[in-house]
C-alpha positions in Angstrom: 136.5 98.9 119.6 133.3 97.9 120.9 132.9 94.8 123.4 137.0 95.5 125.1 137.6 96.5 128.5 137.6 100.2 129.5 141.5 101.8 128.6 143.2 104.3 131.1 141.7 107.2 129.7 137.8 105.7 130.2 138.6 103.8 133.3 135.6 105.3 135.2 133.1 105.9 132.3 133.4 103.3 129.8 129.5 101.1 129.4 131.4 98.8 127.0 129.6 95.0 126.9 132.4 92.8 128.9 133.0 95.9 131.0 133.0 94.6 134.7 133.9 97.9 136.0 132.2 98.7 139.0 132.7 102.5 138.8 131.3 102.2 135.4 127.7 102.8 136.2 128.4 105.3 138.3 128.0 103.7 141.4 131.0 104.2 143.7 134.0 106.0 143.4 134.2 109.4 140.8 137.1 109.1 138.0 140.4 107.9 139.3 143.1 106.7 138.5 143.6 103.0 138.7 146.7 102.8 140.3 145.0 105.4 143.2 142.2 103.0 143.5 144.8 100.3 144.4 146.4 102.9 147.0 143.5 103.3 148.8 142.7 99.3 148.7 146.4 99.1 150.3 145.9 101.8 152.6 142.5 100.2 154.1 143.6 96.9 153.8 146.7 97.8 155.5 144.5 99.7 158.6 142.0 96.9 158.5 145.2 94.6 159.4 146.3 96.9 161.9 143.2 97.1 163.0 142.8 93.3 163.5 146.3 93.1 165.2 145.4 95.3 168.1 142.2 93.6 168.5 143.6 90.4 169.4 146.7 92.7 171.4 149.7 91.6 169.4 152.0 93.3 168.3 152.2 94.7 164.6 155.0 93.4 161.9 156.0 97.0 161.3 158.0 100.0 163.6 155.6 101.0 165.6 157.1 104.7 165.4 157.1 107.8 163.6 160.7 107.2 163.4 160.8 104.2 162.2 158.2 104.9 159.6 160.1 107.4 158.6 163.3 104.9 158.0 161.4 102.7 155.6 160.1 105.7 153.5 163.5 106.7 153.1 164.5 103.4 152.1 161.8 103.5 149.5 162.6 106.9 148.4 166.6 106.2 148.5 165.7 103.0 145.7 163.8 105.4 143.6 166.7 107.8 143.7 169.3 105.5 142.3 167.0 103.9 139.7 165.7 107.6 138.6 169.7 108.5 137.9 170.6 105.1 136.5 173.4 104.6 138.7 174.0 100.9 140.2 176.0 97.6 141.0 174.4 94.6 140.3 175.6 92.9 143.3 173.9 89.6 142.2 175.2 89.5 139.3 178.4 89.5 140.7 178.2 87.0 142.8 177.3 84.8 139.8 173.1 84.9 141.1 
């Protein structure tokens, strides 16, 4: 439809009126999925936050070791595995919350 925003298929190439996508004009990153752009922005934000914590000399609010980081990744993977297999128990529902 003319005048509508870009869809996922033409995220980086649409020049439709009203599309304020900075990648559409050929400036910035080449054709990338929106979720990849969000992940890269999140990584950049985390990097800058970590640098700011180090600059002012305060400990980071995250595990300072690789083992701690892997523990967080394990929690995430376990959560996704339970979601994928469709198993689980509604604890909040059982408690009436």
